[in-house]
C-alpha positions as CSV (number, residue, x, y, z in Angstrom):
1,X,5.9,2.4,-13.3
2,X,7.8,5.4,-12.1
3,X,11.2,4.5,-10.6
4,X,11.6,7.5,-8.3
5,X,9.8,10.6,-7.0
6,X,11.6,13.9,-7.2
7,X,11.0,17.1,-5.1
8,X,9.2,15.5,-2.2
9,X,9.0,16.0,1.5
10,X,9.2,12.9,3.7
11,X,7.8,12.4,7.1
12,X,10.6,11.2,9.4
13,X,8.3,9.3,11.6
14,X,7.1,5.9,10.2
15,X,3.6,4.5,10.3
16,X,4.1,1.1,12.1
17,X,1.2,-1.4,12.1
18,X,0.6,-5.0,13.1
19,X,3.5,-5.2,15.5
20,X,6.0,-4.0,12.9
21,X,4.8,-6.3,10.1
22,X,3.8,-3.2,8.1
23,X,6.0,0.0,8.0
24,X,5.4,3.0,5.7
25,X,6.5,6.6,5.3
26,X,4.3,9.5,4.1
27,X,5.6,11.5,1.2
28,X,4.2,14.7,-0.2
29,X,4.9,15.6,-3.8
30,X,5.6,19.1,-5.0
31,X,2.1,19.2,-6.6
32,X,0.4,18.4,-3.2
33,X,-0.3,14.7,-3.8
34,X,0.2,12.4,-0.8
35,X,1.6,8.8,-1.1
36,X,3.1,6.3,1.2
37,X,6.1,4.1,0.5
38,X,6.1,1.0,2.5
39,X,7.0,-2.6,3.2
40,X,5.0,-5.5,4.5
41,X,6.9,-8.4,6.0
42,X,5.8,-12.1,5.5
43,X,2.5,-12.8,7.3
44,X,0.9,-16.0,8.5
45,X,-2.5,-14.4,8.7
46,X,-4.0,-11.6,6.5
47,X,-3.5,-8.0,7.6
48,X,-6.7,-5.9,7.4
49,X,-6.4,-2.3,6.3
50,X,-9.2,0.4,6.3
51,X,-9.3,2.7,3.2
52,X,-11.0,6.0,4.0
53,X,-10.2,7.5,0.5
54,X,-9.7,5.6,-2.7
55,X,-6.2,4.1,-3.0
56,X,-4.1,2.6,-5.8
57,X,-1.6,0.1,-4.4
58,X,1.4,-0.4,-6.7
59,X,3.6,-3.5,-6.0
60,X,7.3,-2.5,-6.4
61,X,8.6,-5.9,-5.5
62,X,7.2,-9.1,-4.1
63,X,3.9,-10.9,-4.4
64,X,0.7,-10.8,-2.3
65,X,-2.8,-12.1,-2.1
66,X,-5.5,-9.5,-1.6
67,X,-9.2,-9.6,-0.8
68,X,-11.1,-6.3,-1.1
69,X,-14.4,-6.0,0.9
70,X,-14.7,-9.8,1.2
71,X,-14.4,-10.4,-2.5
72,X,-12.5,-13.4,-3.9
73,X,-8.8,-13.2,-3.2
74,X,-6.5,-12.0,-6.1
75,X,-2.8,-12.4,-6.5
76,X,-0.6,-9.4,-7.4
77,X,3.1,-9.5,-8.3
78,X,5.9,-7.0,-9.0
79,X,4.7,-4.3,-11.4
80,X,1.0,-5.0,-10.7
81,X,-1.4,-2.6,-8.9
82,X,-4.9,-2.8,-7.5
83,X,-7.6,-0.3,-6.7
84,X,-9.2,0.0,-3.2
85,X,-12.5,2.0,-3.1
86,X,-13.0,4.7,-0.5
87,X,-14.7,3.6,2.7
88,X,-13.7,0.0,2.3
89,X,-11.3,-2.5,3.7
90,X,-8.8,-5.0,2.2
91,X,-6.9,-7.9,3.6
92,X,-3.4,-8.6,2.4
93,X,-1.1,-11.6,2.9
94,X,2.4,-12.2,1.6
95,X,4.9,-15.0,2.0
96,X,7.9,-12.7,1.6
97,X,8.9,-9.0,1.8
98,X,6.5,-6.8,-0.2
99,X,7.5,-3.3,-1.2
100,X,4.7,-1.0,-2.3
101,X,3.6,2.6,-3.1
102,X,0.1,3.7,-2.1
103,X,-1.3,6.4,-4.2
104,X,-4.2,8.3,-2.5
105,X,-7.1,9.6,-4.6
106,X,-9.2,12.1,-2.5
107,X,-11.5,12.7,-5.5
108,X,-12.4,9.1,-6.3
């Protein structure tokens, strides 16, 4: 797991979803890759996200339960990651603050 990203541009305006339960910032790397750095606050109900391109979600800290396209729920912890296929959706729930990086894969 990479501990930092060097030589990036960061969007100053955050993406805020679900009444502030999910907040992320878009970063663009020097090589053109786009990622988001975000946080999800504790949720009582799952939050549903749409993935238009393939995504790899890397858990930086915290723990969450995820169901991708209505599949069985899986638990992911600090250091884990999970893949979300393009044109799908996933539901995520967490009992505490979850920090993550979303890696977008336009070619997958």
